[in-house]
Phi, psi and omega in degrees: 000136176258144179267141181266134180288141178290336181296331182287341185264015184244146175239131179257124182232157176262148179199178181234133180286125181249345180199149175216144180203113175052046176086359176251130185242143170261128187236128174265118181284166181295338179272003175100345179287150177246126180234167173259147182214164176225168181282147174285163182299321180293325178291323175293318183297320181268007176055045177277125183265142177239127182246165176298132181100348180288145174270129185227160170257132184240134176262120184242136177283147177288344181275331179223100185275004180261353180232149180210174179235126180284119183253345181201139171257126182288141178285136178278139179286130180283136178284146180296139181278139178269139180262000000 
């Protein structure tokens, strides 16, 4: 028997956080679907905060397309400072 890698069963999608409550986030994907998500362990370990309106990368299992894990928060581009 061969074992199947868990990495093959994941889909990475981009989305925007539209709501958050006690570590559970509602994320609107770029294709218009809304899923629930939670932070990945490394994001919790490094205390990375995710706020409403942030653009995130979500890892979704092919078995349950309604839940995901936030694996990255995109950096916002800083506006140029006026002198």
